[in-house]
SEVEXDREN-91824 format. One record per residue (C-alpha): y, z, x; residue number from 1. Coordinates in Angstrom, 1 decimal. Layout:
BEGIN
<pt yy="Y" zz="Z" xx="X" pos="NUM"/>
...
end
This chain:
BEGIN
<pt yy="6.4" zz="4.2" xx="-40.9" pos="1"/>
<pt yy="6.8" zz="2.1" xx="-37.8" pos="2"/>
<pt yy="7.2" zz="5.2" xx="-35.7" pos="3"/>
<pt yy="4.1" zz="6.8" xx="-37.2" pos="4"/>
<pt yy="2.2" zz="3.5" xx="-36.6" pos="5"/>
<pt yy="3.4" zz="3.5" xx="-33.0" pos="6"/>
<pt yy="2.2" zz="7.1" xx="-32.4" pos="7"/>
<pt yy="-1.2" zz="6.4" xx="-33.9" pos="8"/>
<pt yy="-1.6" zz="3.3" xx="-31.8" pos="9"/>
<pt yy="-0.7" zz="5.3" xx="-28.7" pos="10"/>
<pt yy="-3.5" zz="7.7" xx="-29.6" pos="11"/>
<pt yy="-6.0" zz="4.9" xx="-30.1" pos="12"/>
<pt yy="-5.1" zz="3.3" xx="-26.7" pos="13"/>
<pt yy="-5.2" zz="6.4" xx="-24.6" pos="14"/>
<pt yy="-6.6" zz="5.8" xx="-21.1" pos="15"/>
<pt yy="-10.3" zz="5.4" xx="-21.1" pos="16"/>
<pt yy="-10.6" zz="7.1" xx="-17.7" pos="17"/>
<pt yy="-8.9" zz="10.3" xx="-18.8" pos="18"/>
<pt yy="-12.1" zz="12.1" xx="-19.3" pos="19"/>
<pt yy="-13.1" zz="11.6" xx="-15.7" pos="20"/>
<pt yy="-9.9" zz="13.0" xx="-14.2" pos="21"/>
<pt yy="-10.4" zz="15.8" xx="-11.8" pos="22"/>
<pt yy="-9.6" zz="19.4" xx="-12.7" pos="23"/>
<pt yy="-6.4" zz="19.7" xx="-10.8" pos="24"/>
<pt yy="-5.0" zz="16.5" xx="-12.2" pos="25"/>
<pt yy="-6.1" zz="17.5" xx="-15.7" pos="26"/>
<pt yy="-4.4" zz="20.9" xx="-15.4" pos="27"/>
<pt yy="-1.2" zz="19.3" xx="-14.1" pos="28"/>
<pt yy="-1.1" zz="16.9" xx="-17.1" pos="29"/>
<pt yy="-1.8" zz="19.7" xx="-19.5" pos="30"/>
<pt yy="1.1" zz="21.9" xx="-18.1" pos="31"/>
<pt yy="3.6" zz="19.0" xx="-17.8" pos="32"/>
<pt yy="2.6" zz="16.7" xx="-20.6" pos="33"/>
<pt yy="2.4" zz="13.8" xx="-18.1" pos="34"/>
<pt yy="-0.1" zz="11.0" xx="-18.7" pos="35"/>
<pt yy="-2.8" zz="10.1" xx="-16.2" pos="36"/>
<pt yy="-1.7" zz="9.0" xx="-12.7" pos="37"/>
<pt yy="-2.7" zz="5.4" xx="-12.3" pos="38"/>
<pt yy="-0.3" zz="3.9" xx="-9.7" pos="39"/>
<pt yy="1.3" zz="4.8" xx="-6.3" pos="40"/>
<pt yy="4.6" zz="5.3" xx="-8.2" pos="41"/>
<pt yy="3.0" zz="8.0" xx="-10.3" pos="42"/>
<pt yy="1.5" zz="9.7" xx="-7.3" pos="43"/>
<pt yy="5.0" zz="9.6" xx="-5.6" pos="44"/>
<pt yy="7.1" zz="10.7" xx="-8.5" pos="45"/>
<pt yy="5.0" zz="13.4" xx="-10.2" pos="46"/>
<pt yy="5.4" zz="16.0" xx="-7.4" pos="47"/>
<pt yy="9.2" zz="15.5" xx="-7.7" pos="48"/>
<pt yy="9.0" zz="15.8" xx="-11.5" pos="49"/>
<pt yy="7.0" zz="19.0" xx="-11.2" pos="50"/>
<pt yy="9.4" zz="20.4" xx="-8.6" pos="51"/>
<pt yy="12.4" zz="19.8" xx="-11.0" pos="52"/>
<pt yy="10.5" zz="21.3" xx="-13.9" pos="53"/>
<pt yy="9.6" zz="24.3" xx="-11.8" pos="54"/>
<pt yy="13.1" zz="24.7" xx="-10.6" pos="55"/>
<pt yy="14.5" zz="24.5" xx="-14.1" pos="56"/>
<pt yy="12.0" zz="27.2" xx="-15.3" pos="57"/>
<pt yy="12.8" zz="29.4" xx="-12.4" pos="58"/>
<pt yy="16.5" zz="29.3" xx="-12.9" pos="59"/>
<pt yy="16.2" zz="29.6" xx="-16.7" pos="60"/>
<pt yy="14.2" zz="32.8" xx="-16.3" pos="61"/>
<pt yy="16.5" zz="34.1" xx="-13.6" pos="62"/>
<pt yy="19.6" zz="33.5" xx="-15.6" pos="63"/>
<pt yy="18.2" zz="35.1" xx="-18.8" pos="64"/>
<pt yy="17.0" zz="38.2" xx="-16.9" pos="65"/>
<pt yy="20.4" zz="38.6" xx="-15.2" pos="66"/>
<pt yy="22.2" zz="38.1" xx="-18.5" pos="67"/>
<pt yy="20.1" zz="40.8" xx="-20.2" pos="68"/>
<pt yy="20.4" zz="43.2" xx="-17.1" pos="69"/>
<pt yy="24.2" zz="42.7" xx="-16.9" pos="70"/>
<pt yy="24.6" zz="43.2" xx="-20.7" pos="71"/>
<pt yy="22.8" zz="46.5" xx="-20.5" pos="72"/>
<pt yy="24.2" zz="47.7" xx="-17.2" pos="73"/>
<pt yy="27.8" zz="46.9" xx="-17.9" pos="74"/>
<pt yy="27.9" zz="47.6" xx="-21.6" pos="75"/>
<pt yy="30.7" zz="49.7" xx="-23.2" pos="76"/>
<pt yy="29.3" zz="53.2" xx="-23.2" pos="77"/>
<pt yy="32.1" zz="55.1" xx="-24.9" pos="78"/>
<pt yy="34.3" zz="54.1" xx="-27.9" pos="79"/>
<pt yy="37.7" zz="52.9" xx="-26.7" pos="80"/>
<pt yy="36.5" zz="52.5" xx="-23.2" pos="81"/>
<pt yy="38.6" zz="49.9" xx="-21.4" pos="82"/>
<pt yy="37.1" zz="47.3" xx="-19.0" pos="83"/>
<pt yy="37.9" zz="47.8" xx="-15.3" pos="84"/>
<pt yy="38.6" zz="44.7" xx="-13.3" pos="85"/>
<pt yy="36.3" zz="44.2" xx="-10.3" pos="86"/>
<pt yy="37.6" zz="40.8" xx="-9.3" pos="87"/>
<pt yy="37.2" zz="40.1" xx="-5.6" pos="88"/>
<pt yy="36.4" zz="37.2" xx="-3.2" pos="89"/>
<pt yy="33.3" zz="36.9" xx="-1.1" pos="90"/>
<pt yy="32.7" zz="34.1" xx="1.3" pos="91"/>
<pt yy="29.0" zz="35.0" xx="1.5" pos="92"/>
<pt yy="28.7" zz="34.7" xx="-2.3" pos="93"/>
<pt yy="30.5" zz="31.4" xx="-2.3" pos="94"/>
<pt yy="28.1" zz="30.0" xx="0.3" pos="95"/>
<pt yy="25.1" zz="31.5" xx="-1.5" pos="96"/>
<pt yy="25.8" zz="29.6" xx="-4.8" pos="97"/>
<pt yy="27.1" zz="26.4" xx="-3.2" pos="98"/>
<pt yy="24.8" zz="25.6" xx="-0.2" pos="99"/>
<pt yy="21.3" zz="26.1" xx="-1.7" pos="100"/>
<pt yy="22.1" zz="23.9" xx="-4.8" pos="101"/>
<pt yy="23.5" zz="21.2" xx="-2.4" pos="102"/>
<pt yy="20.3" zz="21.3" xx="-0.4" pos="103"/>
<pt yy="18.2" zz="21.1" xx="-3.5" pos="104"/>
<pt yy="20.1" zz="18.2" xx="-4.9" pos="105"/>
<pt yy="19.9" zz="16.3" xx="-1.6" pos="106"/>
<pt yy="16.2" zz="16.8" xx="-1.5" pos="107"/>
<pt yy="15.8" zz="15.4" xx="-5.0" pos="108"/>
<pt yy="18.1" zz="12.5" xx="-4.2" pos="109"/>
<pt yy="16.3" zz="11.4" xx="-1.0" pos="110"/>
<pt yy="12.8" zz="11.8" xx="-2.5" pos="111"/>
<pt yy="13.9" zz="9.9" xx="-5.6" pos="112"/>
<pt yy="15.6" zz="7.2" xx="-3.5" pos="113"/>
<pt yy="12.4" zz="6.7" xx="-1.5" pos="114"/>
<pt yy="10.5" zz="6.0" xx="-4.7" pos="115"/>
<pt yy="13.2" zz="3.7" xx="-6.0" pos="116"/>
<pt yy="13.3" zz="1.7" xx="-2.8" pos="117"/>
<pt yy="9.5" zz="1.3" xx="-3.0" pos="118"/>
<pt yy="9.7" zz="0.2" xx="-6.6" pos="119"/>
<pt yy="12.5" zz="-2.3" xx="-5.9" pos="120"/>
<pt yy="11.3" zz="-4.0" xx="-2.7" pos="121"/>
<pt yy="8.3" zz="-6.3" xx="-2.4" pos="122"/>
<pt yy="5.2" zz="-5.5" xx="-0.4" pos="123"/>
<pt yy="3.1" zz="-8.0" xx="1.5" pos="124"/>
<pt yy="0.4" zz="-10.0" xx="-0.3" pos="125"/>
<pt yy="1.4" zz="-9.1" xx="-3.8" pos="126"/>
<pt yy="0.0" zz="-10.5" xx="-7.0" pos="127"/>
<pt yy="2.8" zz="-11.8" xx="-9.2" pos="128"/>
<pt yy="3.0" zz="-11.4" xx="-13.0" pos="129"/>
<pt yy="5.8" zz="-13.0" xx="-15.1" pos="130"/>
<pt yy="6.6" zz="-10.9" xx="-18.2" pos="131"/>
<pt yy="8.5" zz="-12.4" xx="-21.1" pos="132"/>
<pt yy="9.7" zz="-10.0" xx="-23.8" pos="133"/>
<pt yy="10.7" zz="-11.1" xx="-27.3" pos="134"/>
<pt yy="10.9" zz="-9.6" xx="-30.7" pos="135"/>
<pt yy="8.4" zz="-8.1" xx="-30.9" pos="136"/>
<pt yy="5.7" zz="-8.7" xx="-28.4" pos="137"/>
<pt yy="4.9" zz="-9.1" xx="-24.7" pos="138"/>
<pt yy="3.7" zz="-12.2" xx="-22.9" pos="139"/>
<pt yy="2.1" zz="-12.1" xx="-19.5" pos="140"/>
<pt yy="1.7" zz="-15.1" xx="-17.2" pos="141"/>
<pt yy="-0.1" zz="-15.3" xx="-13.9" pos="142"/>
<pt yy="1.3" zz="-17.8" xx="-11.5" pos="143"/>
<pt yy="-1.3" zz="-19.6" xx="-9.4" pos="144"/>
<pt yy="-3.8" zz="-19.2" xx="-12.2" pos="145"/>
<pt yy="-4.5" zz="-21.1" xx="-15.5" pos="146"/>
<pt yy="-3.7" zz="-18.0" xx="-17.6" pos="147"/>
<pt yy="-0.3" zz="-18.2" xx="-19.2" pos="148"/>
<pt yy="1.3" zz="-16.3" xx="-22.1" pos="149"/>
<pt yy="-1.4" zz="-13.8" xx="-22.4" pos="150"/>
<pt yy="-0.8" zz="-10.8" xx="-24.7" pos="151"/>
<pt yy="-2.2" zz="-8.2" xx="-22.2" pos="152"/>
<pt yy="-1.5" zz="-7.2" xx="-18.6" pos="153"/>
<pt yy="-4.5" zz="-7.6" xx="-16.3" pos="154"/>
<pt yy="-4.4" zz="-6.1" xx="-12.8" pos="155"/>
<pt yy="-6.7" zz="-5.3" xx="-9.8" pos="156"/>
<pt yy="-6.9" zz="-1.8" xx="-8.4" pos="157"/>
<pt yy="-5.5" zz="-1.2" xx="-4.9" pos="158"/>
<pt yy="-3.6" zz="-4.5" xx="-4.8" pos="159"/>
<pt yy="0.3" zz="-4.5" xx="-4.7" pos="160"/>
<pt yy="1.8" zz="-6.1" xx="-7.8" pos="161"/>
<pt yy="5.1" zz="-7.9" xx="-8.3" pos="162"/>
<pt yy="6.2" zz="-7.9" xx="-11.9" pos="163"/>
<pt yy="9.2" zz="-10.1" xx="-12.9" pos="164"/>
<pt yy="10.6" zz="-9.2" xx="-16.3" pos="165"/>
<pt yy="13.0" zz="-11.1" xx="-18.5" pos="166"/>
<pt yy="13.8" zz="-11.3" xx="-22.2" pos="167"/>
<pt yy="13.6" zz="-14.5" xx="-24.2" pos="168"/>
<pt yy="16.8" zz="-16.5" xx="-24.4" pos="169"/>
<pt yy="19.1" zz="-15.3" xx="-27.2" pos="170"/>
<pt yy="16.9" zz="-12.3" xx="-27.7" pos="171"/>
<pt yy="17.8" zz="-8.6" xx="-27.2" pos="172"/>
<pt yy="17.3" zz="-6.1" xx="-24.4" pos="173"/>
<pt yy="13.7" zz="-4.8" xx="-24.1" pos="174"/>
<pt yy="12.2" zz="-2.4" xx="-21.5" pos="175"/>
<pt yy="8.7" zz="-2.7" xx="-20.1" pos="176"/>
<pt yy="7.3" zz="0.9" xx="-19.9" pos="177"/>
<pt yy="3.9" zz="1.8" xx="-18.6" pos="178"/>
<pt yy="3.7" zz="5.6" xx="-18.7" pos="179"/>
<pt yy="0.5" zz="5.9" xx="-16.6" pos="180"/>
<pt yy="2.2" zz="3.9" xx="-13.8" pos="181"/>
<pt yy="5.5" zz="5.8" xx="-14.2" pos="182"/>
<pt yy="7.4" zz="2.5" xx="-14.1" pos="183"/>
<pt yy="10.0" zz="1.0" xx="-16.4" pos="184"/>
<pt yy="12.1" zz="-2.1" xx="-16.1" pos="185"/>
<pt yy="14.6" zz="-3.6" xx="-18.5" pos="186"/>
<pt yy="14.0" zz="-7.1" xx="-19.8" pos="187"/>
<pt yy="17.4" zz="-8.8" xx="-20.2" pos="188"/>
<pt yy="18.0" zz="-12.3" xx="-21.5" pos="189"/>
<pt yy="18.9" zz="-14.9" xx="-18.9" pos="190"/>
<pt yy="18.2" zz="-12.4" xx="-16.0" pos="191"/>
<pt yy="15.2" zz="-11.7" xx="-13.8" pos="192"/>
<pt yy="14.4" zz="-8.1" xx="-13.0" pos="193"/>
<pt yy="11.7" zz="-7.3" xx="-10.4" pos="194"/>
<pt yy="9.3" zz="-4.3" xx="-10.3" pos="195"/>
<pt yy="6.7" zz="-3.4" xx="-7.6" pos="196"/>
<pt yy="3.8" zz="-1.0" xx="-7.7" pos="197"/>
<pt yy="0.1" zz="-0.7" xx="-6.8" pos="198"/>
<pt yy="-2.5" zz="0.4" xx="-9.4" pos="199"/>
<pt yy="-4.7" zz="3.1" xx="-8.0" pos="200"/>
<pt yy="-7.1" zz="3.9" xx="-10.9" pos="201"/>
<pt yy="-9.1" zz="1.5" xx="-13.0" pos="202"/>
<pt yy="-9.0" zz="1.9" xx="-16.8" pos="203"/>
<pt yy="-7.0" zz="0.8" xx="-19.8" pos="204"/>
<pt yy="-3.5" zz="2.1" xx="-20.4" pos="205"/>
<pt yy="-0.8" zz="1.5" xx="-23.1" pos="206"/>
<pt yy="2.3" zz="-0.6" xx="-22.6" pos="207"/>
<pt yy="5.5" zz="0.1" xx="-24.6" pos="208"/>
<pt yy="9.0" zz="-1.1" xx="-25.1" pos="209"/>
<pt yy="11.3" zz="1.7" xx="-24.1" pos="210"/>
<pt yy="14.6" zz="0.1" xx="-25.4" pos="211"/>
<pt yy="15.3" zz="0.1" xx="-29.1" pos="212"/>
<pt yy="15.1" zz="-3.6" xx="-30.1" pos="213"/>
<pt yy="15.1" zz="-3.7" xx="-33.9" pos="214"/>
<pt yy="12.9" zz="-3.1" xx="-36.9" pos="215"/>
<pt yy="9.5" zz="-3.5" xx="-35.2" pos="216"/>
<pt yy="10.4" zz="-1.8" xx="-32.0" pos="217"/>
<pt yy="7.7" zz="0.9" xx="-32.4" pos="218"/>
<pt yy="5.0" zz="-1.8" xx="-32.8" pos="219"/>
<pt yy="5.9" zz="-3.7" xx="-29.7" pos="220"/>
<pt yy="2.8" zz="-2.6" xx="-28.0" pos="221"/>
<pt yy="0.3" zz="-4.0" xx="-25.5" pos="222"/>
<pt yy="-2.1" zz="-2.6" xx="-22.9" pos="223"/>
<pt yy="-2.8" zz="-3.0" xx="-19.2" pos="224"/>
<pt yy="-6.4" zz="-3.2" xx="-17.9" pos="225"/>
<pt yy="-7.0" zz="-2.3" xx="-14.2" pos="226"/>
<pt yy="-10.2" zz="-3.6" xx="-12.7" pos="227"/>
<pt yy="-12.0" zz="-2.0" xx="-9.8" pos="228"/>
<pt yy="-12.0" zz="-5.1" xx="-7.5" pos="229"/>
<pt yy="-9.9" zz="-8.2" xx="-7.1" pos="230"/>
<pt yy="-13.0" zz="-10.3" xx="-7.8" pos="231"/>
<pt yy="-13.4" zz="-8.6" xx="-11.2" pos="232"/>
<pt yy="-9.8" zz="-9.2" xx="-12.0" pos="233"/>
<pt yy="-10.0" zz="-12.9" xx="-11.0" pos="234"/>
<pt yy="-13.0" zz="-13.3" xx="-13.2" pos="235"/>
<pt yy="-11.2" zz="-11.6" xx="-16.2" pos="236"/>
<pt yy="-8.2" zz="-13.9" xx="-15.7" pos="237"/>
<pt yy="-10.4" zz="-17.0" xx="-15.6" pos="238"/>
<pt yy="-12.3" zz="-15.9" xx="-18.7" pos="239"/>
<pt yy="-9.1" zz="-15.3" xx="-20.6" pos="240"/>
<pt yy="-7.8" zz="-18.7" xx="-19.5" pos="241"/>
<pt yy="-11.1" zz="-20.2" xx="-20.6" pos="242"/>
<pt yy="-10.7" zz="-19.1" xx="-24.3" pos="243"/>
<pt yy="-8.3" zz="-21.9" xx="-25.4" pos="244"/>
<pt yy="-10.6" zz="-24.4" xx="-23.8" pos="245"/>
<pt yy="-14.0" zz="-22.9" xx="-24.8" pos="246"/>
<pt yy="-15.2" zz="-26.2" xx="-26.1" pos="247"/>
<pt yy="-14.2" zz="-28.0" xx="-22.8" pos="248"/>
<pt yy="-17.2" zz="-28.8" xx="-20.5" pos="249"/>
<pt yy="-17.4" zz="-26.6" xx="-17.4" pos="250"/>
<pt yy="-16.8" zz="-29.6" xx="-15.2" pos="251"/>
<pt yy="-13.6" zz="-30.5" xx="-16.8" pos="252"/>
<pt yy="-12.4" zz="-26.9" xx="-17.0" pos="253"/>
<pt yy="-13.0" zz="-26.6" xx="-13.2" pos="254"/>
<pt yy="-10.9" zz="-29.7" xx="-12.8" pos="255"/>
<pt yy="-8.2" zz="-28.1" xx="-15.0" pos="256"/>
<pt yy="-8.2" zz="-25.0" xx="-12.8" pos="257"/>
<pt yy="-7.7" zz="-27.1" xx="-9.7" pos="258"/>
<pt yy="-4.6" zz="-28.9" xx="-11.0" pos="259"/>
<pt yy="-1.7" zz="-28.2" xx="-8.5" pos="260"/>
<pt yy="0.8" zz="-31.0" xx="-9.2" pos="261"/>
<pt yy="2.1" zz="-33.3" xx="-11.8" pos="262"/>
<pt yy="0.1" zz="-36.3" xx="-10.6" pos="263"/>
<pt yy="-3.2" zz="-34.3" xx="-11.0" pos="264"/>
<pt yy="-2.2" zz="-33.1" xx="-14.4" pos="265"/>
<pt yy="-1.5" zz="-36.7" xx="-15.6" pos="266"/>
<pt yy="-4.9" zz="-37.8" xx="-14.4" pos="267"/>
<pt yy="-6.5" zz="-34.9" xx="-16.1" pos="268"/>
<pt yy="-4.7" zz="-35.5" xx="-19.4" pos="269"/>
<pt yy="-5.7" zz="-39.2" xx="-19.4" pos="270"/>
<pt yy="-9.3" zz="-38.1" xx="-18.9" pos="271"/>
<pt yy="-9.4" zz="-35.6" xx="-21.7" pos="272"/>
<pt yy="-7.4" zz="-37.9" xx="-24.0" pos="273"/>
<pt yy="-10.2" zz="-40.4" xx="-23.8" pos="274"/>
<pt yy="-12.6" zz="-37.7" xx="-25.0" pos="275"/>
<pt yy="-10.6" zz="-35.7" xx="-27.6" pos="276"/>
<pt yy="-6.9" zz="-35.9" xx="-28.4" pos="277"/>
<pt yy="-6.9" zz="-32.2" xx="-29.4" pos="278"/>
<pt yy="-7.8" zz="-31.3" xx="-25.8" pos="279"/>
<pt yy="-4.9" zz="-33.4" xx="-24.6" pos="280"/>
<pt yy="-2.5" zz="-31.5" xx="-26.9" pos="281"/>
<pt yy="-3.8" zz="-28.2" xx="-25.7" pos="282"/>
<pt yy="-3.5" zz="-29.2" xx="-22.1" pos="283"/>
<pt yy="0.2" zz="-30.1" xx="-22.7" pos="284"/>
<pt yy="0.8" zz="-26.6" xx="-24.1" pos="285"/>
<pt yy="-1.2" zz="-24.7" xx="-21.5" pos="286"/>
<pt yy="0.1" zz="-26.6" xx="-18.4" pos="287"/>
<pt yy="0.9" zz="-24.3" xx="-15.5" pos="288"/>
<pt yy="4.7" zz="-23.6" xx="-15.3" pos="289"/>
<pt yy="4.9" zz="-24.9" xx="-11.7" pos="290"/>
<pt yy="3.4" zz="-28.2" xx="-12.7" pos="291"/>
<pt yy="5.7" zz="-28.4" xx="-15.8" pos="292"/>
<pt yy="8.6" zz="-27.6" xx="-13.5" pos="293"/>
<pt yy="7.8" zz="-30.4" xx="-11.2" pos="294"/>
<pt yy="7.8" zz="-32.8" xx="-14.1" pos="295"/>
<pt yy="11.1" zz="-31.4" xx="-15.4" pos="296"/>
<pt yy="12.7" zz="-31.6" xx="-12.0" pos="297"/>
<pt yy="11.9" zz="-35.3" xx="-11.9" pos="298"/>
<pt yy="13.0" zz="-36.0" xx="-15.4" pos="299"/>
<pt yy="16.3" zz="-34.1" xx="-14.9" pos="300"/>
<pt yy="17.0" zz="-36.0" xx="-11.7" pos="301"/>
<pt yy="16.8" zz="-33.0" xx="-9.4" pos="302"/>
<pt yy="14.6" zz="-34.8" xx="-6.9" pos="303"/>
<pt yy="17.2" zz="-37.5" xx="-6.3" pos="304"/>
<pt yy="19.2" zz="-35.0" xx="-4.2" pos="305"/>
<pt yy="16.6" zz="-32.4" xx="-3.3" pos="306"/>
<pt yy="13.3" zz="-32.7" xx="-1.5" pos="307"/>
<pt yy="10.0" zz="-30.9" xx="-1.6" pos="308"/>
<pt yy="8.9" zz="-31.6" xx="1.9" pos="309"/>
<pt yy="11.6" zz="-29.9" xx="4.0" pos="310"/>
<pt yy="13.7" zz="-33.0" xx="4.7" pos="311"/>
<pt yy="17.5" zz="-32.7" xx="4.4" pos="312"/>
<pt yy="19.1" zz="-34.7" xx="1.6" pos="313"/>
<pt yy="22.3" zz="-34.6" xx="-0.5" pos="314"/>
<pt yy="21.3" zz="-31.1" xx="-1.5" pos="315"/>
<pt yy="19.2" zz="-28.4" xx="0.2" pos="316"/>
<pt yy="15.5" zz="-28.9" xx="0.4" pos="317"/>
<pt yy="13.3" zz="-26.8" xx="-2.0" pos="318"/>
<pt yy="10.6" zz="-26.4" xx="0.6" pos="319"/>
<pt yy="10.4" zz="-22.6" xx="1.5" pos="320"/>
<pt yy="13.8" zz="-22.1" xx="-0.3" pos="321"/>
<pt yy="12.6" zz="-19.2" xx="-2.5" pos="322"/>
<pt yy="13.8" zz="-15.9" xx="-1.1" pos="323"/>
<pt yy="15.4" zz="-17.6" xx="1.9" pos="324"/>
<pt yy="18.8" zz="-16.1" xx="2.9" pos="325"/>
<pt yy="21.6" zz="-18.6" xx="2.2" pos="326"/>
<pt yy="25.0" zz="-18.7" xx="3.8" pos="327"/>
<pt yy="27.8" zz="-20.2" xx="1.8" pos="328"/>
<pt yy="31.0" zz="-22.1" xx="2.7" pos="329"/>
<pt yy="33.1" zz="-19.0" xx="2.2" pos="330"/>
<pt yy="31.0" zz="-17.0" xx="4.6" pos="331"/>
<pt yy="29.2" zz="-14.8" xx="2.1" pos="332"/>
<pt yy="25.4" zz="-14.6" xx="1.9" pos="333"/>
<pt yy="22.7" zz="-14.2" xx="-0.7" pos="334"/>
<pt yy="18.9" zz="-14.3" xx="-1.0" pos="335"/>
<pt yy="17.6" zz="-17.3" xx="-3.0" pos="336"/>
<pt yy="15.8" zz="-15.3" xx="-5.7" pos="337"/>
<pt yy="15.4" zz="-16.3" xx="-9.4" pos="338"/>
<pt yy="18.9" zz="-15.1" xx="-10.4" pos="339"/>
<pt yy="20.6" zz="-17.1" xx="-7.6" pos="340"/>
<pt yy="18.5" zz="-20.2" xx="-8.2" pos="341"/>
<pt yy="19.2" zz="-20.1" xx="-11.9" pos="342"/>
<pt yy="22.9" zz="-19.7" xx="-11.3" pos="343"/>
<pt yy="22.8" zz="-22.7" xx="-8.8" pos="344"/>
<pt yy="21.2" zz="-24.9" xx="-11.6" pos="345"/>
<pt yy="23.7" zz="-23.9" xx="-14.2" pos="346"/>
<pt yy="26.9" zz="-23.6" xx="-12.1" pos="347"/>
<pt yy="26.1" zz="-25.2" xx="-8.7" pos="348"/>
<pt yy="29.7" zz="-25.1" xx="-7.4" pos="349"/>
<pt yy="30.1" zz="-21.4" xx="-7.6" pos="350"/>
<pt yy="28.1" zz="-20.8" xx="-4.4" pos="351"/>
<pt yy="27.9" zz="-23.9" xx="-2.1" pos="352"/>
<pt yy="25.6" zz="-23.6" xx="0.9" pos="353"/>
<pt yy="27.3" zz="-24.1" xx="4.2" pos="354"/>
<pt yy="27.1" zz="-27.7" xx="5.7" pos="355"/>
<pt yy="26.8" zz="-29.1" xx="2.2" pos="356"/>
<pt yy="29.7" zz="-30.6" xx="0.2" pos="357"/>
<pt yy="31.0" zz="-29.2" xx="-3.1" pos="358"/>
<pt yy="30.9" zz="-31.1" xx="-6.3" pos="359"/>
<pt yy="27.8" zz="-33.2" xx="-5.5" pos="360"/>
<pt yy="25.7" zz="-31.6" xx="-8.3" pos="361"/>
<pt yy="26.5" zz="-31.7" xx="-12.0" pos="362"/>
<pt yy="26.6" zz="-28.5" xx="-14.0" pos="363"/>
<pt yy="23.7" zz="-27.9" xx="-16.4" pos="364"/>
<pt yy="25.3" zz="-25.0" xx="-18.2" pos="365"/>
<pt yy="24.5" zz="-25.5" xx="-21.9" pos="366"/>
<pt yy="22.4" zz="-28.7" xx="-21.1" pos="367"/>
<pt yy="19.0" zz="-27.2" xx="-20.3" pos="368"/>
<pt yy="17.1" zz="-24.5" xx="-22.1" pos="369"/>
<pt yy="16.0" zz="-21.3" xx="-20.4" pos="370"/>
<pt yy="12.3" zz="-22.1" xx="-20.7" pos="371"/>
<pt yy="12.8" zz="-25.3" xx="-18.7" pos="372"/>
<pt yy="14.9" zz="-23.4" xx="-16.1" pos="373"/>
<pt yy="12.0" zz="-20.9" xx="-15.8" pos="374"/>
<pt yy="9.5" zz="-23.7" xx="-15.2" pos="375"/>
<pt yy="11.7" zz="-25.4" xx="-12.5" pos="376"/>
<pt yy="12.0" zz="-22.0" xx="-10.8" pos="377"/>
<pt yy="8.2" zz="-21.7" xx="-10.9" pos="378"/>
<pt yy="8.0" zz="-25.1" xx="-9.2" pos="379"/>
<pt yy="10.4" zz="-24.0" xx="-6.5" pos="380"/>
<pt yy="8.4" zz="-20.8" xx="-5.9" pos="381"/>
<pt yy="5.2" zz="-22.9" xx="-5.5" pos="382"/>
<pt yy="6.8" zz="-24.8" xx="-2.6" pos="383"/>
<pt yy="7.0" zz="-21.6" xx="-0.5" pos="384"/>
<pt yy="4.3" zz="-21.5" xx="2.2" pos="385"/>
end
């Protein structure tokens, strides 16, 4: 029943823009079964997919025709007729069936590798979306905005997107799959996986989990809405963030949107507490992760050894630390992405930055929940110029 429900939901959430697709694109999708192209990854990968399908059909037909021809041409014509050996060696034949397949495979490899590199490396001026997968739903957060833990993915057309995917702590492996974008990325507990693409067509498209994750796997559905302009997208994000605070006056909501640090948040919370304690409770739940991370970094004592202004201290400064290449005492190097920073919080002595002493920072393994680590990482990211 779950599978049937999932198929029915897919039909109901089919892309709204399909009817307006041009004839060539519609014919291609009819022949191949591919959904609508809605991202640069789709435009890059579909020709390769069609090439592989065409190649498979060509060789399938060729092999079947040759099998039938050989079966008829070399069949036994007389009862008791013995087969005559025609075994011989031909260098030309060896080259003919070895070199062309090698060239074809190399073409497939290089074209596919180009698409993979594009999908795995960041572009300039990307919009970031943090995706949290859990049994059995998706949660989308938009750093730099007030919209957190939204059930749907909202994107602008023509703007590069950085999607960072992870699975909830102590959950299972999920896989974010958007067929119209031709992108898929596993969501693994305690690990951050990155995905890059650019939406190229506005509309609404389904989002699935492509990794079997339990009894309600087929109903782990969402959708992505792509807006024509970045301004429309920003308005949609703001409207979605406004819903939990629909009773909050516009002036206070504008102040909420402008919150950028813990001090401003505390001032805002005191102001709304004087009006309605329910608003204060909502503000505590909907606080931006970077602001929550700043508060957690202070409460956990992180700022006793690290700085947020670029000044050197007992530990490296967090200013512009995110995605900075680090050199360690053993000579190895790594980029300070989410996975490295998480490891440095939990096991700081595994990779000690050169010019800093080992053993200065206590281990937080088993002492801090993953949601707090995610918030602290968000705060570190916010310190990058």
